[in-house]
C-alpha positions as CSV (number, residue, x, y, z in Angstrom):
1,M,12.2,-48.3,-0.9
2,D,14.5,-50.3,1.5
3,K,15.0,-47.2,3.6
4,F,11.3,-46.7,4.0
5,R,10.9,-50.4,4.9
6,M,13.6,-50.1,7.6
7,V,11.9,-47.0,9.0
8,F,8.6,-48.8,9.1
9,Q,10.1,-51.8,10.8
10,F,11.8,-49.5,13.3
11,L,8.5,-47.8,14.1
12,Q,6.8,-51.1,14.5
13,S,9.4,-52.4,16.9
14,N,9.3,-49.2,19.0
15,Q,5.6,-48.6,18.8
16,E,5.2,-47.6,22.4
17,S,7.9,-45.0,22.3
18,F,6.7,-43.8,19.0
19,M,3.1,-43.3,20.3
20,N,4.4,-41.5,23.4
21,G,6.3,-39.1,21.1
22,I,3.2,-38.6,18.9
23,C,1.1,-37.9,22.0
24,G,3.7,-35.4,23.2
25,I,3.7,-33.6,19.8
26,M,-0.1,-33.5,19.9
27,A,0.0,-31.9,23.4
28,L,2.4,-29.2,22.2
29,A,0.4,-28.7,19.1
30,S,-2.8,-28.3,21.1
31,A,-1.1,-25.5,23.2
32,Q,0.2,-23.8,20.1
33,I,-3.2,-24.0,18.4
34,Y,-4.9,-22.4,21.4
35,S,-2.3,-19.6,21.5
36,S,-2.9,-18.8,17.8
37,F,-6.7,-19.2,18.2
38,D,-8.7,-15.9,18.0
39,F,-11.1,-16.2,20.9
40,N,-14.2,-14.0,20.2
41,C,-16.8,-14.0,22.9
42,P,-20.3,-13.2,21.6
43,C,-21.0,-11.0,24.6
44,L,-24.7,-12.0,24.6
45,P,-26.4,-13.4,27.7
46,G,-27.8,-16.4,25.9
47,Y,-24.7,-17.3,24.0
48,N,-21.6,-16.7,26.2
49,A,-22.0,-20.0,28.2
50,A,-22.7,-22.1,25.1
51,Y,-19.7,-20.7,23.2
52,S,-17.3,-21.1,26.1
53,A,-18.5,-24.7,26.7
54,G,-17.9,-25.5,23.1
55,I,-14.4,-24.0,23.1
56,L,-13.6,-25.9,26.4
57,L,-15.0,-29.3,25.5
58,A,-15.2,-29.7,21.7
59,P,-11.4,-29.4,20.8
60,P,-10.4,-31.9,23.6
61,L,-12.9,-34.4,22.3
62,V,-11.5,-34.0,18.8
63,L,-7.9,-34.4,20.1
64,F,-8.9,-37.5,22.1
65,L,-10.5,-39.2,19.1
66,L,-7.5,-38.2,17.0
67,G,-5.2,-39.8,19.6
68,L,-7.2,-43.0,19.4
69,V,-7.2,-43.0,15.6
70,L,-3.4,-42.6,15.4
71,N,-2.9,-45.6,17.8
72,N,-2.5,-48.8,15.8
73,N,-3.9,-50.8,18.8
74,V,-7.4,-49.5,18.2
75,S,-8.1,-52.0,15.3
76,M,-6.4,-54.7,17.4
77,L,-8.7,-54.0,20.4
78,A,-11.8,-53.9,18.2
79,E,-10.9,-57.2,16.5
80,E,-10.2,-58.9,19.8
81,W,-13.5,-57.5,21.3
82,K,-15.7,-58.5,18.3
83,R,-14.2,-61.9,17.4
84,P,-16.1,-65.1,18.3
85,P,-14.6,-66.9,21.3
86,G,-14.2,-70.1,19.4
87,R,-11.5,-72.3,20.9
88,R,-9.9,-69.4,22.7
89,A,-11.9,-67.5,25.3
90,K,-11.6,-63.7,25.6
91,D,-10.2,-62.2,28.8
92,P,-12.0,-58.9,29.8
93,A,-9.0,-57.9,31.9
94,V,-6.8,-57.9,28.8
95,L,-9.3,-55.8,26.9
96,R,-9.5,-53.3,29.7
97,Y,-5.7,-53.1,29.9
98,M,-5.5,-52.4,26.2
99,F,-8.2,-49.7,26.3
100,C,-6.7,-48.0,29.4
101,S,-3.2,-48.0,27.8
102,M,-4.6,-46.3,24.7
103,A,-6.8,-43.9,26.6
104,Q,-3.9,-42.7,28.8
105,R,-1.9,-41.7,25.8
106,A,-4.9,-40.1,24.0
107,L,-5.8,-38.0,27.0
108,I,-2.5,-36.1,27.1
109,A,-3.5,-33.6,24.4
110,P,-7.0,-32.9,25.8
111,V,-5.7,-32.4,29.3
112,V,-3.1,-29.9,28.0
113,W,-5.9,-28.0,26.1
114,V,-8.2,-27.8,29.1
115,A,-5.3,-26.7,31.4
116,V,-4.1,-24.0,28.9
117,T,-7.7,-22.8,28.5
118,L,-8.3,-22.4,32.2
119,L,-4.9,-20.8,32.9
120,D,-5.6,-18.3,30.1
121,G,-8.9,-17.3,31.6
122,K,-10.7,-15.9,28.5
123,C,-13.1,-18.8,28.2
124,F,-14.0,-18.7,31.9
125,L,-14.4,-14.9,31.7
126,C,-16.8,-15.3,28.8
127,A,-18.8,-18.1,30.5
128,F,-19.3,-16.6,34.0
129,C,-19.2,-12.8,33.4
130,T,-22.9,-12.6,34.2
131,A,-22.3,-14.2,37.6
132,V,-20.0,-11.5,38.9
133,P,-21.1,-10.2,42.4
134,V,-21.9,-6.6,41.6
135,T,-22.9,-5.8,45.1
136,V,-19.5,-6.7,46.4
137,L,-17.2,-5.5,43.6
138,G,-19.2,-2.6,42.1
139,N,-21.7,0.0,43.0
140,G,-24.1,-2.1,45.0
141,S,-26.6,0.8,45.5
142,L,-27.4,0.9,41.8
143,A,-27.6,-2.9,41.1
144,P,-31.0,-3.5,42.8
145,G,-32.6,-0.8,40.7
146,L,-31.8,-2.5,37.4
147,P,-34.1,-5.3,36.0
148,P,-32.4,-8.7,35.9
149,S,-32.5,-8.8,32.1
150,E,-30.8,-5.4,31.8
151,L,-28.2,-6.4,34.4
152,A,-27.4,-9.6,32.5
153,R,-27.1,-7.8,29.2
154,L,-24.7,-5.3,30.8
155,L,-22.5,-7.9,32.5
156,A,-22.4,-10.1,29.4
157,R,-20.4,-7.3,27.6
158,V,-17.5,-7.4,30.2
159,P,-15.3,-9.6,27.9
160,C,-15.7,-7.1,25.0
161,P,-14.0,-3.8,26.0
162,E,-15.1,-2.0,22.8
163,I,-18.8,-2.3,23.6
164,Y,-18.8,-2.4,27.4
165,D,-20.5,0.7,28.8
166,G,-21.1,-0.3,32.5
167,D,-18.2,1.3,34.3
168,W,-20.7,3.4,36.3
169,L,-21.9,0.1,37.8
170,L,-18.9,-2.1,37.8
171,A,-15.3,-1.4,36.6
172,R,-14.4,-3.8,33.8
173,E,-10.8,-4.3,35.0
174,V,-12.1,-5.4,38.4
175,A,-14.4,-8.0,36.9
176,V,-11.8,-9.3,34.6
177,R,-9.2,-9.7,37.3
178,Y,-11.7,-11.4,39.6
179,L,-12.8,-14.0,37.0
180,R,-9.3,-14.7,35.7
181,C,-8.0,-15.3,39.2
182,I,-10.7,-17.9,39.7
183,S,-10.0,-19.5,36.3
184,Q,-6.2,-19.7,37.0
185,A,-6.9,-21.3,40.4
186,L,-9.1,-23.9,38.8
187,G,-6.5,-24.4,36.1
188,W,-3.7,-25.1,38.6
189,S,-6.0,-27.3,40.6
190,F,-6.9,-29.3,37.4
191,V,-3.2,-29.7,36.6
192,L,-2.5,-30.9,40.2
193,L,-5.4,-33.4,40.2
194,T,-4.5,-34.9,36.8
195,T,-0.8,-35.2,37.8
196,L,-1.8,-37.0,41.0
197,L,-4.2,-39.2,39.1
198,A,-1.6,-40.1,36.5
199,F,0.9,-40.9,39.3
200,V,-1.6,-43.2,41.0
201,V,-2.5,-45.0,37.7
202,R,1.1,-45.4,36.6
203,S,2.8,-46.2,39.9
204,V,0.5,-47.2,42.7
205,R,-2.1,-49.3,40.9
206,P,0.3,-52.0,39.7
207,C,1.6,-52.4,43.3
208,F,-1.8,-53.6,44.5
209,T,-2.7,-55.8,41.6
210,Q,0.8,-56.9,40.4
211,A,-0.2,-60.4,39.3
212,A,-3.3,-59.3,37.4
213,F,-1.4,-56.4,35.9
214,L,1.5,-58.5,34.7
215,K,-0.9,-61.1,33.2
216,S,-2.9,-58.5,31.3
217,K,0.3,-56.8,30.1
218,Y,1.8,-60.1,28.9
219,W,-1.3,-61.2,27.0
220,S,-1.7,-57.7,25.5
221,H,1.8,-57.9,24.1
222,Y,1.1,-61.5,22.9
223,I,-2.0,-60.4,20.9
224,D,0.0,-57.6,19.3
225,I,2.9,-59.8,18.4
226,E,0.7,-62.6,17.2
227,R,-1.2,-60.3,14.9
228,K,2.1,-59.0,13.5
229,L,3.5,-62.5,12.9
230,F,0.2,-63.6,11.3
231,D,0.3,-60.6,8.9
232,E,3.9,-61.4,8.0
233,T,3.1,-65.1,7.5
234,C,0.1,-64.2,5.4
235,T,2.4,-62.0,3.3
236,E,4.9,-64.7,2.8
237,H,2.2,-67.3,2.0
238,A,0.5,-65.0,-0.5
239,K,3.8,-64.3,-2.1
240,A,4.6,-68.0,-2.5
241,F,1.0,-68.7,-3.8
242,A,1.2,-65.9,-6.3
243,K,4.6,-67.1,-7.5
244,V,3.4,-70.6,-8.0
245,C,0.3,-69.4,-9.9
246,I,2.4,-67.2,-12.2
247,Q,5.0,-69.9,-12.8
248,Q,2.2,-72.4,-13.7
249,F,0.6,-69.9,-16.0
250,F,3.8,-69.3,-17.9
251,E,4.6,-73.0,-18.0
252,A,1.2,-73.7,-19.5
253,M,1.7,-71.0,-22.0
254,N,5.1,-72.3,-22.9
255,H,3.6,-75.8,-23.3
256,D,1.0,-74.4,-25.7
257,L,3.7,-72.6,-27.7
258,E,5.8,-75.8,-27.9
259,L,2.8,-77.7,-29.3
260,G,2.5,-75.2,-32.1
261,H,6.1,-75.8,-33.3
262,T,6.9,-78.6,-35.7
263,H,10.6,-78.7,-35.3
264,G,11.8,-80.9,-32.5
265,A,14.9,-78.9,-31.7
266,L,12.8,-75.8,-31.0
267,A,10.6,-77.9,-28.7
268,T,13.4,-79.4,-26.6
269,A,15.3,-76.2,-26.0
270,P,12.8,-74.5,-23.7
271,A,12.1,-77.7,-21.8
272,S,15.7,-77.8,-20.5
273,S,15.5,-74.1,-19.5
274,A,12.2,-74.7,-17.7
275,A,13.7,-77.3,-15.3
276,P,15.0,-74.7,-12.7
277,A,11.6,-73.0,-12.7
278,T,9.9,-76.3,-12.0
279,D,12.3,-77.0,-9.1
280,S,11.6,-73.5,-7.8
281,A,7.8,-74.1,-8.1
282,E,8.1,-77.3,-6.1
283,E,10.0,-75.5,-3.4
284,D,7.3,-72.8,-3.2
285,K,4.6,-75.5,-3.1
286,E,6.2,-76.8,0.1
287,K,5.8,-73.4,1.7
288,L,2.1,-73.4,1.0
289,R,1.3,-76.0,3.7
290,G,-0.9,-77.9,1.3
291,I,-3.1,-75.0,0.4
292,T,-3.5,-75.0,-3.4
293,D,-6.8,-73.2,-4.1
294,Q,-8.7,-70.0,-3.1
295,G,-11.5,-71.8,-1.3
296,T,-9.2,-73.6,1.1
297,M,-7.4,-70.4,1.9
298,N,-10.7,-68.6,2.6
299,R,-11.8,-71.4,4.9
300,L,-8.5,-71.2,6.7
301,L,-8.7,-67.5,7.3
302,M,-12.3,-67.8,8.4
303,S,-11.3,-70.5,10.8
304,W,-8.5,-68.3,12.2
305,H,-11.1,-65.5,12.9
306,E,-13.9,-67.7,14.3
307,C,-11.9,-70.2,16.4
308,K,-8.3,-69.2,17.0
309,P,-6.1,-72.1,18.2
310,P,-5.9,-72.4,22.0
311,L,-2.8,-71.2,23.8
312,R,-1.4,-74.7,24.5
313,L,2.0,-75.7,23.3
314,G,1.5,-79.4,24.1
315,Q,-0.7,-81.0,21.4
316,E,-1.0,-84.2,23.4
317,E,-2.7,-82.5,26.2
318,S,-6.5,-82.1,26.4
319,L,-7.8,-78.8,25.0
320,M,-9.6,-76.6,27.5
321,G,-12.6,-74.4,26.8
322,N,-10.6,-71.3,28.0
323,G,-7.5,-70.8,26.0
324,W,-6.1,-68.2,28.5
325,A,-5.9,-70.4,31.6
326,G,-4.4,-73.8,32.2
327,G,-6.5,-76.9,32.8
328,G,-5.4,-77.8,36.3
329,P,-2.3,-79.4,37.6
330,R,-0.2,-81.4,35.1
331,P,0.7,-85.0,35.8
332,P,4.2,-85.5,37.1
333,R,6.7,-86.3,34.5
334,K,9.0,-89.3,34.8
335,E,12.6,-88.5,35.1
336,V,15.0,-91.0,33.4
337,A,18.7,-90.8,34.1
338,T,21.1,-92.4,31.8
339,Y,24.7,-93.1,32.7
340,F,27.5,-93.6,30.2
341,S,30.8,-95.3,31.1
342,K,34.0,-95.6,29.1
343,V,35.0,-99.2,28.5
């Protein structure tokens, strides 16, 4: 059990690196899933485009949502967004920074899926096989004589070699090569654009808004650490509260048992052994910060949710409405110098 606790604490302390690793694993898994996926184009004019759009868009959406679910900061962002302002105002820049940080990691696997799909070319071939220019690549003299519905039905079978019977109009290999070249060109363009966009977001953007970027990053880390410390403090407080309640229960039961005995020697023996437990209970009571019943604890937790304490370390200073920013210049402090001389 201690080993699992150590692993959990290690993952909490290295949450960012751990999430980067999870996103990388999901990206590799998405590529592996697509390679093992059996793509079957319906080869029907009214279904090719819908099926291809579903294969291209539905799995990336699932991977994006899965990346958000695996990120522990989702609940922290939702809690910070929905909580009442209270005595600490909410900073929209911090919320945007937290969401962008999560979205950047969650988008890795969907981007890999779309890039692999376009580079493979099967999905693009199924979607746009009916748009192949027959007059340029095939027998243009026969194309005008076919009705549009018959031409679309014939071209929709291009992805299916076992049922395609239009070589007299357009060679299937020509159409496949033509559409796959376009798909691969779009795939490499998509990879280049996403790489440039990631470079701009990760490197160039902080250079123009360095002060705002550092402020948002600092308070984002503060919210995460404050939540972890609050959970740890609640755990310690609940442990001390439960320990005191259990000790008082057994002390009361011991007292009831002592009243049932008639011999004085039997009554005094447990009393001496209960002294260390009483001292321990007193020490645990000091850790409870004066909270001795369920109602007080519930009001304290509700107060923490509705009006968190402002981020001001000096209690003697006036509290401002916005807990994120300071309240103007502070009065100058008086410096007192004291000299000591050896006499």
